[in-house]
C-alpha positions in Angstrom: -17.7 263.3 -88.1 -14.1 263.1 -87.5 -12.2 260.4 -89.9 -9.6 257.9 -87.8 -6.2 257.0 -89.0 -6.2 253.6 -90.0 -3.2 252.0 -88.8 -1.8 248.6 -90.6 1.1 246.1 -89.7 4.0 245.9 -92.6 6.7 243.2 -91.7 8.5 243.8 -95.4 8.6 246.6 -97.7 6.4 244.6 -100.2 3.8 244.1 -97.5 4.2 248.0 -96.4 3.3 249.0 -100.1 0.4 246.7 -99.9 -1.0 248.2 -96.9 -0.9 251.7 -98.4 -2.3 250.9 -101.3 -5.2 249.1 -100.2 -5.9 251.9 -97.7 -3.8 252.4 -95.0 -3.2 255.8 -93.6 -0.2 254.6 -91.6 1.8 251.7 -90.7 3.9 250.2 -88.1 6.8 248.3 -88.5 9.4 246.5 -86.5 13.4 247.3 -86.6 16.1 245.0 -86.6 16.4 246.0 -82.6 14.1 246.7 -79.7 10.9 245.3 -81.6 8.6 242.4 -80.7 8.1 240.3 -83.4 11.7 239.1 -83.5 10.7 236.1 -86.3 9.4 239.0 -88.7 11.2 240.3 -91.6 12.4 243.2 -89.9 13.5 246.3 -91.4 17.3 247.6 -91.1 17.8 251.5 -91.1 18.4 251.7 -94.8 14.8 249.9 -95.2 13.3 252.0 -92.7 14.5 255.0 -94.6 13.1 253.5 -98.1 9.7 253.3 -96.1 9.4 256.4 -94.8 10.3 258.0 -98.2 7.9 255.6 -99.8 5.5 257.0 -97.2 5.9 260.6 -97.3 5.7 260.8 -100.9 2.3 259.8 -100.8 1.1 261.7 -97.5 1.4 258.6 -95.3 3.1 258.0 -92.0 5.5 255.3 -90.8 5.8 254.1 -86.9 8.4 251.9 -85.9 8.2 249.5 -82.7 10.5 250.1 -80.1 8.5 248.1 -77.5 10.4 245.4 -75.9 10.8 245.0 -72.2 14.6 245.5 -72.1 17.1 243.9 -69.5 20.4 245.3 -69.0 22.0 243.9 -72.0 19.4 245.0 -74.6 19.9 248.3 -74.1 23.3 248.5 -76.0 23.1 251.1 -78.8 19.5 252.5 -77.9 20.6 256.3 -78.3 21.9 255.7 -82.0 19.4 253.5 -83.0 16.9 256.2 -82.0 19.1 259.0 -83.5 19.1 257.0 -86.9 15.2 256.5 -86.8 14.4 260.1 -86.4 17.6 260.9 -88.9 15.6 258.9 -91.5 12.3 260.2 -91.2 10.3 257.8 -88.6 6.9 259.5 -87.7 6.8 257.9 -84.0 7.9 255.2 -81.9 6.0 252.7 -80.0 7.2 252.0 -76.9 6.7 250.3 -73.5 9.4 250.7 -71.5 10.1 254.0 -69.7 14.0 254.1 -70.1 13.2 254.2 -73.9 10.6 256.8 -73.6 13.4 258.7 -71.6 16.1 258.3 -73.9 14.0 259.2 -76.8 12.6 262.4 -75.2 16.5 263.4 -74.2 18.2 262.5 -77.2 15.5 263.0 -79.8 12.5 264.8 -80.9 10.6 261.7 -82.0 6.7 261.6 -81.2 6.3 259.1 -78.9 3.6 256.4 -78.5 2.7 254.2 -76.0 2.2 250.5 -76.3 -0.4 248.2 -75.2 2.2 246.1 -73.6 2.1 249.0 -70.7 -2.0 247.7 -70.3 -3.4 251.0 -69.9 -6.7 250.8 -68.7 -8.1 254.1 -67.1 -7.2 257.9 -68.0 -5.0 258.3 -64.9 -2.6 256.2 -66.3 -3.4 257.5 -69.9 -3.0 261.1 -68.9 0.7 260.1 -66.6 2.1 259.3 -70.0 0.6 262.0 -71.9 2.6 264.3 -69.5 5.3 262.4 -69.5 5.5 263.7 -73.2 3.7 261.0 -75.3 1.5 262.0 -78.0 -0.3 258.9 -78.2 -1.5 255.9 -76.3 -2.3 252.4 -77.4 -5.1 250.9 -74.9 -4.8 247.9 -73.5 -7.1 245.1 -75.4 -8.9 244.2 -72.3 -11.2 247.2 -72.5 -14.9 247.4 -73.9 -16.3 250.3 -76.0 -18.1 251.6 -72.9 -14.8 252.0 -71.0 -13.0 253.6 -73.8 -15.7 256.3 -74.5 -15.4 257.4 -71.0 -11.5 257.0 -71.4 -11.7 259.1 -74.4 -13.5 261.6 -72.9 -10.7 262.6 -70.1 -7.9 261.8 -72.1 -5.2 264.4 -73.0 -3.4 262.8 -76.0 -4.8 260.7 -78.7 -6.2 257.1 -78.2 -5.3 254.3 -80.3 -7.3 250.9 -80.2 -6.8 247.6 -81.8 -9.8 246.6 -84.1 -8.5 243.6 -86.0 -5.8 240.5 -85.1 -4.3 238.0 -82.5 -5.4 238.2 -79.2 -3.2 237.1 -76.4 -4.6 234.7 -73.4 -2.4 236.8 -70.9 -3.1 240.3 -70.1 -2.1 242.8 -73.0 0.2 240.7 -74.3 2.2 240.3 -71.1 2.6 236.7 -71.0 5.5 234.5 -69.8 4.3 231.3 -70.6 7.0 231.0 -73.8 9.5 232.1 -71.5 9.1 229.2 -69.3 8.2 226.5 -71.8 10.5 227.5 -74.4 13.0 230.0 -73.2 11.7 232.5 -75.9 10.7 235.8 -74.1 7.6 237.0 -75.6 8.0 240.4 -74.2 11.4 240.6 -76.0 10.0 239.4 -79.4 10.6 235.6 -79.1 6.9 234.3 -78.4 6.4 230.7 -79.3 2.6 231.2 -79.0 2.3 228.3 -76.3 -1.3 229.3 -75.6 -2.1 228.0 -79.2 -0.5 224.2 -78.2 -2.6 221.1 -77.4 -2.1 220.1 -73.7 -3.2 217.2 -71.3 -5.6 218.4 -68.5 -5.0 216.9 -65.2 -6.8 217.5 -62.3 -3.9 215.9 -59.5 -3.5 212.6 -61.6 -6.8 212.3 -63.2 -6.8 213.1 -66.8 -9.7 215.3 -67.6 -9.6 215.5 -71.5 -10.1 212.1 -72.6 -11.6 212.5 -76.2 -9.3 215.7 -77.4 -6.3 218.1 -76.5 -6.9 220.8 -74.2 -6.0 224.5 -75.9 -6.5 227.7 -74.4 -5.8 230.5 -76.8 -8.4 233.2 -77.5 -10.2 233.8 -80.8 -8.8 236.5 -82.9 -10.2 239.8 -82.7 -12.5 241.2 -85.5 -14.9 244.1 -84.9 -16.6 245.0 -88.2 -19.8 245.6 -86.3 -18.2 248.0 -83.1 -16.4 250.5 -85.7 -19.2 252.5 -86.0 -19.4 253.0 -82.4 -15.4 253.4 -82.1 -15.8 256.4 -84.8 -18.5 257.9 -82.3 -16.5 257.5 -79.7 -13.7 259.9 -81.5 -11.1 257.1 -81.2 -7.9 259.0 -83.0 -6.4 255.8 -84.5 -7.7 252.1 -85.4 -4.9 249.6 -85.6 -5.0 245.9 -87.3 -2.4 243.5 -85.7 -0.2 241.0 -87.9 3.2 242.3 -89.0 3.6 238.3 -89.4 0.8 237.8 -92.0 0.6 237.4 -95.6 -0.1 240.0 -98.2 -3.3 239.0 -99.1 -4.2 239.2 -95.5 -3.2 242.7 -95.1 -4.7 243.4 -98.3 -8.2 242.1 -97.8 -8.5 243.4 -94.2 -6.9 246.7 -94.4 -9.3 247.6 -97.9 -12.6 246.1 -95.8 -12.1 248.2 -92.8 -11.1 251.2 -95.2 -14.2 251.0 -97.1 -16.5 250.8 -93.9 -14.8 253.7 -92.4 -15.1 255.9 -95.4 -18.9 254.6 -95.9 -19.5 255.5 -92.1 -17.9 258.9 -92.3 -19.5 259.8 -95.3 -23.1 258.8 -93.8 -23.6 256.1 -96.5 -25.8 253.2 -95.9 -23.9 250.5 -94.3 -24.4 246.7 -95.4 -22.5 244.9 -92.4 -22.9 241.6 -94.1 -20.8 242.7 -96.9 -18.2 243.5 -94.9 -18.5 240.4 -92.9 -18.4 238.2 -95.6 -15.5 240.1 -97.2 -13.1 239.9 -94.1 -14.0 236.5 -93.6 -11.5 235.7 -97.1 -8.5 236.7 -95.1 -9.3 234.7 -91.8 -7.2 231.4 -90.9 -8.4 231.2 -87.7 -12.1 232.0 -85.5 -13.0 235.4 -84.4 -14.5 237.3 -82.4 -15.3 240.7 -80.8 -12.9 240.2 -77.7 -13.6 242.2 -74.9 -15.9 245.2 -76.9 -19.3 244.1 -76.0 -18.0 243.3 -72.4 -16.5 240.6 -70.4 -15.5 237.7 -72.5 -17.3 234.2 -72.3 -16.2 230.8 -74.2 -17.7 231.9 -77.2 -14.6 234.3 -77.3 -12.2 232.0 -76.6 -10.5 228.7 -78.4 -11.1 226.1 -75.4 -10.8 222.5 -76.5 -10.5 223.2 -80.4 -8.1 224.6 -83.2 -9.1 226.6 -85.7 -6.2 227.3 -88.0 -7.6 227.0 -91.8 -4.6 228.5 -94.1 -6.5 230.1 -96.9 -5.1 229.2 -100.3 -7.9 231.5 -101.9 -4.8 234.2 -102.9 -3.5 232.7 -106.6 -2.0 235.7 -108.3 -1.2 239.3 -108.4 -1.8 241.4 -111.1 1.6 243.0 -112.8 0.3 244.5 -116.0 -2.7 245.0 -118.1 -3.3 245.0 -122.3 -6.7 246.7 -122.6 -6.8 246.3 -126.4 -6.8 242.5 -125.8 -7.7 242.2 -122.4 -4.7 240.1 -121.2 -3.1 240.2 -117.7 0.5 239.8 -116.8 0.5 237.9 -113.6 2.6 236.5 -110.8 1.1 233.2 -109.9 1.4 232.7 -105.7 -1.0 229.5 -105.3 -1.9 226.6 -107.5 -4.6 226.9 -110.0 -5.9 225.5 -113.3 -8.1 226.5 -116.6 -11.3 226.5 -115.6 -11.4 227.9 -112.4 -14.1 230.2 -111.2 -12.2 233.3 -109.3 -12.7 237.2 -108.4 -10.1 240.3 -109.0 -9.8 242.1 -105.7 -8.5 245.7 -106.2 -8.4 248.9 -104.2 -10.0 250.3 -106.9 -13.4 248.6 -107.5 -15.6 245.9 -105.4 -14.7 242.2 -106.5 -15.7 241.2 -109.9 -15.8 237.8 -110.8 -14.7 235.8 -113.9 -13.7 232.3 -115.7 -10.0 231.6 -116.0 -10.2 230.1 -119.8 -6.7 229.5 -120.7 -3.4 229.9 -119.2 -0.3 231.1 -120.9 3.4 231.6 -119.9 5.3 234.6 -121.5 6.0 232.8 -124.3 2.6 232.0 -125.0 2.8 228.4 -124.6 -0.7 227.1 -123.1 -0.4 225.5 -119.8 -2.5 222.7 -117.9 -1.8 224.4 -114.8 -0.5 227.2 -112.7 1.7 225.4 -109.8 5.2 227.1 -109.9 5.0 229.9 -107.4 6.6 233.4 -108.5 6.1 232.2 -112.4 5.1 235.1 -115.1 1.8 234.1 -116.6 -0.7 235.3 -118.7 -4.4 235.0 -118.9 -7.8 236.8 -120.3 -9.7 239.4 -118.0 -12.6 240.7 -119.7 -12.2 244.1 -117.4 -9.6 246.3 -116.9 -7.3 245.8 -114.0 -4.2 247.0 -112.9 -0.8 246.4 -110.9 -1.3 244.8 -107.5 -4.7 244.0 -108.0 -5.2 240.6 -106.8 -6.7 237.5 -107.8 -8.3 234.8 -105.9 -10.5 232.0 -105.7 -14.2 231.8 -104.8 -15.9 229.1 -103.0 -19.5 229.6 -104.4 -21.1 229.1 -107.8 -22.1 232.0 -110.2 
């Protein structure tokens, strides 16, 4: 059984390192130019070089998104930018426009991946891009697993499929609501997420939503139950969306799919409820399987509801650990108190629980609350932990 690549988002160098530490085989990042998600903490060329050096030292890969749909005034500096990406060691670029593909082919030896923005839904279109020099295509998110299987049988290049993250109310993200309503071009990095706003709905002059506001966004994609099928199909890369998500989100989602993929490929018994419970710890919107099982229904949508529920479970990063005295130095990220029941989340072991008995600052002053983000603190943890392990609150009792 071929093990697929697990591809994670990274909106900063910190998030990139976390994605790799928690199990990603590759990351996709955005540069300062030619990339969607303009509001993400995108990378300049020196930062992309650092990212590639870090990744290559541990046998990982970095892909850079050059996936805008450019207007004429967006093309200035394209040749130089692509040449810079090649020079600093980028493993591939992700493209949505023929002009960027053609420019990369003529002026560089960069590996080319075709973005989901191109909305590839059939193998003839996939093979067109393969013959144009693409090494990989990212399929449209509107395909079900049976269509993916048929497409994979006839594809001449690698296939990448989204498995987790935000979905768009329009076809493969090619939406113009934001353009028309806010003058922010979704296909040039400025999406205002208009589909998630609250609206009044009218039939002529008759208002239909008298009780609650109308909304029309889709639930986020979550495919824990479909991963085994996608591996059996032979999908080459499984992609997580979310360059603007938090480090806790990235760590939790990446590590959950990492463990699930490894267990499936090693033919271990799969405990799906365990993975579903773990993935929920990162969710701040309702999720569904999207189109994976066929045409969507109202159960995959957010009609007449909002589901944002930002999690405050992630409270600290482990910075160091004194094995002799069982004292962890941590960097606080969210409010917590002595007596809190928490767990350590780590890439090295299953979540382990303990109770915070006492909180001290670095001068050993006892604190009655941890309330200053990024403050360095000390707590007792009765088992060994490592740098980059995370501490988070648990919602149930022992």
